[in-house]
C-alpha positions in Angstrom: 20.5 -71.8 5.8 18.1 -70.2 3.4 16.7 -71.8 0.3 18.9 -69.5 -1.9 22.0 -70.8 -0.1 21.3 -74.4 -1.1 23.4 -76.1 -3.8 21.7 -76.8 -7.2 21.2 -80.5 -6.6 19.9 -79.8 -3.1 17.2 -77.5 -4.7 16.4 -80.2 -7.3 16.0 -82.8 -4.6 13.9 -80.5 -2.4 11.6 -79.7 -5.4 11.3 -83.4 -6.2 10.3 -84.2 -2.7 7.7 -81.5 -2.6 6.3 -82.7 -6.0 6.1 -86.3 -4.8 4.4 -85.3 -1.6 1.8 -83.3 -3.5 1.3 -86.1 -5.9 0.8 -88.6 -3.1 -1.5 -86.2 -1.3 -3.8 -85.8 -4.3 -4.1 -89.6 -4.7 -4.9 -90.1 -1.0 -7.2 -87.1 -0.5 -9.3 -87.8 -3.6 -9.0 -91.6 -3.3 -8.1 -91.9 -7.0 -7.9 -95.4 -8.5 -4.6 -96.5 -10.0 -6.0 -96.4 -13.6 -6.7 -92.7 -13.2 -3.6 -91.6 -11.2 -1.2 -94.2 -9.7 0.5 -93.4 -6.5 4.2 -92.5 -6.6 5.2 -95.8 -4.8 3.3 -97.8 -7.4 5.2 -96.0 -10.2 8.4 -96.6 -8.4 7.7 -100.4 -8.1 6.8 -100.5 -11.8 10.0 -98.7 -12.7 12.0 -101.4 -10.9 9.9 -104.4 -12.1 9.9 -103.3 -15.7 13.4 -101.9 -15.8 14.5 -104.2 -18.6 11.5 -103.3 -20.8 11.9 -99.6 -20.1 15.6 -99.8 -20.9 15.0 -101.6 -24.2 12.6 -98.9 -25.4 14.6 -96.0 -23.8 17.7 -96.9 -25.9 15.8 -96.4 -29.1 14.3 -93.1 -28.0 17.7 -91.9 -26.7 19.4 -92.7 -30.1 16.6 -90.9 -32.0 16.9 -87.8 -29.8 20.7 -87.6 -29.9 20.9 -88.2 -33.6 18.2 -85.5 -34.2 19.9 -83.1 -31.8 23.3 -83.4 -33.5 21.9 -83.2 -37.0 19.5 -80.4 -36.2 22.2 -78.3 -34.4 24.7 -78.8 -37.2 22.3 -78.0 -40.0 20.8 -75.1 -38.0 24.2 -73.6 -37.3 25.3 -73.9 -40.9 22.0 -72.4 -42.1 22.4 -69.5 -39.7 25.9 -68.8 -41.0 24.7 -69.0 -44.6 21.8 -66.5 -43.9 24.1 -64.1 -42.1 26.8 -64.2 -44.9 24.4 -63.8 -47.8 21.9 -61.0 -48.2 20.2 -62.9 -51.0 19.7 -65.9 -48.8 18.4 -63.7 -45.9 15.8 -62.1 -48.2 14.7 -65.2 -50.0 15.1 -68.1 -47.6 14.6 -66.6 -44.1 10.9 -65.8 -44.8 10.4 -69.4 -45.9 11.8 -70.6 -42.6 9.5 -68.3 -40.6 6.6 -69.5 -42.7 7.5 -73.1 -42.0 6.9 -72.5 -38.3 3.2 -71.8 -39.0 2.7 -75.5 -39.8 2.2 -77.5 -36.6 4.9 -80.1 -36.2 2.2 -82.6 -35.2 0.8 -82.3 -38.7 4.1 -83.2 -40.3 4.6 -86.4 -38.3 2.2 -88.6 -40.4 3.8 -87.3 -43.6 7.3 -88.1 -42.4 6.2 -91.5 -41.4 4.6 -92.0 -44.8 7.8 -90.8 -46.6 10.5 -92.2 -44.4 8.7 -95.3 -43.0 8.1 -96.5 -39.4 11.8 -96.9 -38.6 14.2 -94.6 -36.9 14.6 -92.1 -39.8 11.1 -90.5 -39.4 11.6 -90.0 -35.6 15.1 -88.5 -36.1 13.6 -86.2 -38.8 10.9 -85.1 -36.4 13.5 -84.3 -33.7 15.6 -82.5 -36.3 12.7 -80.4 -37.5 11.5 -79.4 -34.1 14.9 -78.0 -33.0 16.1 -76.7 -36.4 14.4 -73.3 -36.2 15.2 -72.4 -32.6 18.9 -73.1 -33.2 18.9 -71.3 -36.6 17.0 -68.3 -35.2 19.1 -67.9 -32.0 22.4 -68.2 -33.9 21.4 -65.9 -36.8 20.2 -63.2 -34.4 23.5 -63.3 -32.6 25.5 -63.3 -35.8 23.8 -60.1 -37.1 24.3 -58.3 -33.8 28.1 -58.5 -33.9 29.4 -55.1 -32.6 29.9 -52.8 -35.6 33.2 -51.5 -34.1 34.7 -55.0 -34.4 33.5 -55.3 -38.0 34.8 -51.9 -38.9 38.3 -52.6 -37.4 38.5 -55.9 -39.3 37.6 -54.3 -42.6 40.2 -51.5 -42.0 42.8 -54.3 -41.4 41.9 -55.9 -44.8 40.2 -59.0 -43.5 38.2 -61.0 -46.0 34.4 -61.6 -45.6 35.1 -65.2 -44.5 37.9 -64.3 -42.1 35.5 -61.8 -40.4 32.8 -64.5 -40.2 35.2 -67.2 -38.9 37.3 -65.1 -36.5 34.9 -62.4 -35.3 31.3 -63.0 -36.0 31.0 -66.7 -35.1 33.0 -66.4 -31.8 30.9 -63.4 -30.9 27.7 -65.2 -31.6 28.5 -68.4 -29.7 26.3 -67.3 -26.7 23.3 -67.2 -29.1 24.2 -70.6 -30.5 24.5 -71.9 -26.9 21.0 -70.6 -26.1 19.6 -72.4 -29.2 21.3 -75.6 -28.1 19.8 -75.4 -24.6 16.4 -75.1 -26.1 17.1 -77.9 -28.6 18.0 -80.2 -25.7 14.5 -79.8 -24.3 12.6 -79.9 -27.6 14.4 -82.8 -29.3 12.7 -85.5 -27.1 9.3 -84.0 -27.8 9.9 -84.5 -31.6 11.0 -88.1 -31.1 8.1 -88.9 -28.9 5.6 -87.4 -31.4 7.1 -89.5 -34.2 6.7 -92.6 -32.1 3.1 -91.8 -31.3 2.3 -91.6 -35.0 3.9 -94.9 -35.9 6.5 -97.0 -34.3 7.2 -100.5 -32.8 9.8 -99.4 -30.3 10.6 -96.4 -28.1 9.2 -94.8 -25.0 6.4 -93.0 -26.9 5.3 -96.4 -28.4 5.5 -97.9 -24.9 3.3 -95.1 -23.5 0.6 -95.7 -26.1 0.8 -99.4 -25.5 0.5 -99.0 -21.7 -2.4 -96.6 -22.1 -4.3 -98.9 -24.4 -4.0 -101.7 -21.9 -4.9 -99.4 -18.9 -1.4 -99.9 -17.4 -1.2 -96.3 -16.3 1.6 -97.1 -13.9 3.8 -98.3 -16.7 2.9 -95.2 -18.8 4.0 -93.0 -15.9 7.2 -95.0 -15.5 8.0 -94.4 -19.1 7.2 -90.7 -18.7 9.6 -90.6 -15.6 12.4 -92.2 -17.7 11.8 -89.7 -20.5 11.8 -86.7 -18.0 15.0 -88.0 -16.4 16.8 -88.4 -19.7 15.6 -84.9 -20.8 17.0 -83.3 -17.6 20.3 -85.2 -18.0 20.6 -84.2 -21.7 19.9 -80.6 -20.9 22.5 -80.6 -18.1 25.1 -82.2 -20.4 24.4 -79.7 -23.2 24.5 -76.8 -20.7 27.9 -77.9 -19.4 29.2 -78.3 -22.9 28.0 -74.8 -23.8 29.6 -73.3 -20.7 32.9 -75.1 -21.5 32.9 -73.8 -25.1 32.0 -70.3 -24.1 34.8 -70.3 -21.5 37.4 -71.4 -24.1 36.4 -68.4 -26.4 36.5 -65.7 -23.7 
């Protein structure tokens, strides 16, 4: 059987095994100390021994990510519909949205912490901000590319502007919205972690900083593995949700 004939999870498992082998090989060949690069088996041991601690912090980060993802996708989708339905909004507001992307998200994290405090709100806001533009941009581009023939036929039949938007433009633009959601599923954890790095007392990002400061690099890698696994799981769930929605509207 060729590699192309393997199932998706087989490919993932094979890639994971190759990555772990390379990781272990680098540690052994260069004789790296554990405070520089811990071996995979050490990280695995730490994952198991510190599972309660990791779970405690992971719950906080997961909540921040999911809340930011839901709010960001909702607000981004509504903003895209507003921009596509109003020429005035497109002319006046869209340039501001594009300009906002010139400001590094990392620079906003301290301000959000100052304004919203060290609790969950500032981290949710970071996750929201980092995914808002990709969702809005992808959905808006899809909305404005609705086939002109469909729009012309709807106008001939006397459909109102909102009816055209609800029954034609939005269903036709769902693939674009799905693309934005898939990107958001990957970006949202980044926003939450950045917020935790700036100021937090809980979460995987906070745990990474704490472990790094105490030279517990194996614990830092363990937290990173948990974050990566959650991000992959989130992306898979969002992807399946998008496929299901798209299939229902075909």
